[in-house]
Structure formats: structure tokens, C-alpha cells
SEFIVO-686856 format. One record per residue (C-alpha): residue number from 1; x, y, z. Coordinates in Angstrom, 3 decimals, always signed. Each point is the difference from the previous one (the first is absolute). Layout:
% residues N
+-----+----------+----------+----------+
: pos :     east :    north :       up :
+-----+----------+----------+----------+
: NUM :        X :        Y :        Z :
...
+-----+----------+----------+----------+
% end
This chain:
% residues 117
+-----+----------+----------+----------+
: pos :     east :    north :       up :
+-----+----------+----------+----------+
:   1 : +289.900 :  -62.041 : +295.563 :
:   2 :   -2.491 :   +1.664 :   -2.951 :
:   3 :   +2.378 :   +2.651 :   -0.621 :
:   4 :   +2.288 :   -2.233 :   -0.908 :
:   5 :   -2.105 :   -1.408 :   -1.647 :
:   6 :   -1.303 :   +2.197 :   -2.267 :
:   7 :   +4.015 :   +0.873 :   -0.268 :
:   8 :   +1.279 :   -2.665 :   -1.617 :
:   9 :   -3.491 :   -0.201 :   -2.484 :
:  10 :   +0.033 :   +3.003 :   -0.462 :
:  11 :   +4.037 :   -1.050 :   -0.594 :
:  12 :   -1.098 :   -2.760 :   -2.432 :
:  13 :   -2.071 :   +1.220 :   -1.921 :
:  14 :   +2.522 :   +2.523 :   -0.914 :
:  15 :   +2.566 :   -2.794 :   -0.794 :
:  16 :   -3.510 :   -1.318 :   -2.581 :
:  17 :   -0.703 :   +3.671 :   -1.287 :
:  18 :   -0.094 :   -0.061 :   -3.172 :
:  19 :   +0.654 :   +3.164 :   -2.643 :
:  20 :   -2.229 :   +2.798 :   -0.747 :
:  21 :   -0.312 :   -1.185 :   -3.883 :
:  22 :   -0.617 :   -3.439 :   +0.942 :
:  23 :   -2.422 :   +0.652 :   +2.260 :
:  24 :   -0.960 :   +2.319 :   -1.991 :
:  25 :   -0.032 :   -2.586 :   -3.236 :
:  26 :   -2.648 :   -2.676 :   +2.263 :
:  27 :   -2.216 :   +3.377 :   -0.544 :
:  28 :   -2.291 :   +1.660 :   +3.028 :
:  29 :   -1.132 :   -1.454 :   +2.991 :
:  30 :   -2.902 :   +2.144 :   -0.264 :
:  31 :   -1.174 :   +3.378 :   -2.820 :
:  32 :   -2.350 :   +3.240 :   +0.423 :
:  33 :   -0.666 :   +2.879 :   -1.933 :
:  34 :   -1.399 :   +3.774 :   +0.994 :
:  35 :   -0.677 :   +2.600 :   -1.699 :
:  36 :   +2.142 :   +1.504 :   +2.566 :
:  37 :   +2.680 :   +1.538 :   -0.828 :
:  38 :   +3.397 :   -1.679 :   -0.530 :
:  39 :   +2.071 :   +2.560 :   +1.585 :
:  40 :   -2.166 :   -0.033 :   +3.422 :
:  41 :   -0.577 :   -3.313 :   +0.039 :
:  42 :   +3.824 :   -1.608 :   +0.328 :
:  43 :   +0.513 :   +2.844 :   +2.547 :
:  44 :   -2.809 :   -1.061 :   +1.735 :
:  45 :   +0.964 :   -4.083 :   -0.285 :
:  46 :   +3.822 :   +1.231 :   +1.301 :
:  47 :   -1.581 :   +1.749 :   +2.919 :
:  48 :   -1.901 :   -2.823 :   +1.221 :
:  49 :   +2.077 :   -2.283 :   -0.067 :
:  50 :   +2.649 :   +2.139 :   +1.977 :
:  51 :   -2.660 :   +0.288 :   +2.638 :
:  52 :   -0.053 :   -3.247 :   -0.084 :
:  53 :   +1.097 :   -2.560 :   +3.027 :
:  54 :   +0.672 :   -3.490 :   -1.029 :
:  55 :   +0.605 :   -1.969 :   +3.116 :
:  56 :   +0.767 :   +3.082 :   +2.539 :
:  57 :   +3.072 :   +0.896 :   -3.533 :
:  58 :   -0.447 :   +3.011 :   -2.196 :
:  59 :   +0.666 :   -1.545 :   -3.401 :
:  60 :   +2.720 :   +3.503 :   -1.995 :
:  61 :   -2.840 :   +0.432 :   -3.382 :
:  62 :   +1.907 :   +1.826 :   -2.525 :
:  63 :   -1.376 :   +1.378 :   -3.328 :
:  64 :   +1.587 :   -0.461 :   -3.604 :
:  65 :   -0.378 :   +0.540 :   -3.552 :
:  66 :   -2.001 :   -2.735 :   -1.862 :
:  67 :   +1.458 :   -1.934 :   -2.997 :
:  68 :   -3.015 :   +1.161 :   -2.381 :
:  69 :   -0.985 :   +2.924 :   +1.568 :
:  70 :   -1.656 :   +0.850 :   +3.685 :
:  71 :   +1.647 :   -1.438 :   +3.118 :
:  72 :   +0.490 :   -2.809 :   +2.301 :
:  73 :   -0.558 :   -0.240 :   +2.867 :
:  74 :   +2.711 :   -2.598 :   +2.001 :
:  75 :   +0.886 :   -0.411 :   +3.635 :
:  76 :   +3.294 :   -0.748 :   +1.790 :
:  77 :   +0.133 :   -3.391 :   -0.371 :
:  78 :   -2.057 :   -0.011 :   -3.391 :
:  79 :   -2.394 :   -2.463 :   +1.258 :
:  80 :   -2.505 :   +2.085 :   -1.300 :
:  81 :   -0.803 :   +2.502 :   -2.568 :
:  82 :   -2.725 :   +1.334 :   -1.958 :
:  83 :   +0.270 :   +1.645 :   -3.539 :
:  84 :   -1.895 :   +2.892 :   -0.354 :
:  85 :   -0.192 :   +1.663 :   -3.919 :
:  86 :   -2.012 :   +1.291 :   -2.474 :
:  87 :   -2.340 :   -1.802 :   -2.233 :
:  88 :   -2.569 :   +2.337 :   -1.883 :
:  89 :   -2.222 :   +2.279 :   +2.078 :
:  90 :   +0.497 :   -2.523 :   +2.741 :
:  91 :   +3.187 :   -1.375 :   +2.517 :
:  92 :   +0.926 :   -3.174 :   +0.177 :
:  93 :   +1.283 :   -1.194 :   +3.522 :
:  94 :   +2.097 :   -3.171 :   -0.215 :
:  95 :   +0.977 :   -2.071 :   +3.055 :
:  96 :   +2.802 :   -2.806 :   -0.006 :
:  97 :   +1.606 :   -1.537 :   +2.935 :
:  98 :   +2.454 :   -2.782 :   +0.737 :
:  99 :   +0.063 :   -2.432 :   +1.677 :
: 100 :   -2.551 :   -1.958 :   -2.235 :
: 101 :   -3.363 :   +1.567 :   +0.463 :
: 102 :   -2.345 :   +1.900 :   +2.544 :
: 103 :   +1.262 :   +0.039 :   +4.014 :
: 104 :   -1.437 :   +1.291 :   +2.994 :
: 105 :   +2.694 :   +2.670 :   -1.027 :
: 106 :   -1.369 :   +0.308 :   -3.418 :
: 107 :   -2.969 :   +0.698 :   +0.560 :
: 108 :   +1.222 :   +2.699 :   +2.344 :
: 109 :   +1.049 :   +2.074 :   -2.115 :
: 110 :   -3.023 :   -0.867 :   -2.665 :
: 111 :   -2.799 :   +1.867 :   +3.057 :
: 112 :   +3.074 :   +2.784 :   -0.221 :
: 113 :   -0.189 :   +0.287 :   -3.556 :
: 114 :   -3.897 :   -0.521 :   -0.491 :
: 115 :   -0.052 :   +3.144 :   +2.238 :
: 116 :   +1.794 :   +1.870 :   -3.509 :
: 117 :   -2.630 :   -0.567 :   -2.146 :
+-----+----------+----------+----------+
% end
């Protein structure tokens, strides 16, 4: 029964999901800075999210070029996005979510992301 509820919720959330640009226009949920190289941080987030099971399922996660330079780490449902880019001597990471803010899923993603800083 719980699996059915999760599936129904996933379908409803996917139907309400906005585009990546709309999500970014709302601004990041949280932003970070690190002195680590941006390429390594982006790859670390990619691998951390790929290895993470959410409700027993591993989402497909990809890394792609970010408009304006850097990379975006994106899951297949476009539920969370991490933009990784250079800003002066530091690497910046902006974390975005679809669906109106923080949730238990976004908290799991943020925990994994923080290990890469």
C-alpha cells in the first residue's frame, strides 16, 4: 500500500514539476562555497546522488554543462538540481528543488551534497 501511495505521489509531483529555468528563477534553496575545484565537486555530487536510494529507488542522475559556465547535476525527475561553478577563487554550489521547498528527499540530497564540499 505504501508503494502505491509513493507511486501516485510521484506521478502527481511530476505533473506539477516546472521547468529547470522556472526552478532557477525562484532561486536556490541553499548555496555553498568551497575552495575545492569545481570539476571535482560536480563529479562528487553526481556520484553521491547516483549512489543514493530514495524510497528504495536509484534515480538516474546526469551532469551537464551549465549556462554561463560550470556544470549542473540533475536527477531524471528534475526534482533537485545542483549548479556548480567558479566564482573568483572559490567554487559555488547552488541547490534548487521543484515542489515548493525542502522535503525529506531534498534533505537527503543536501546531506550527500555537503560531503563534497
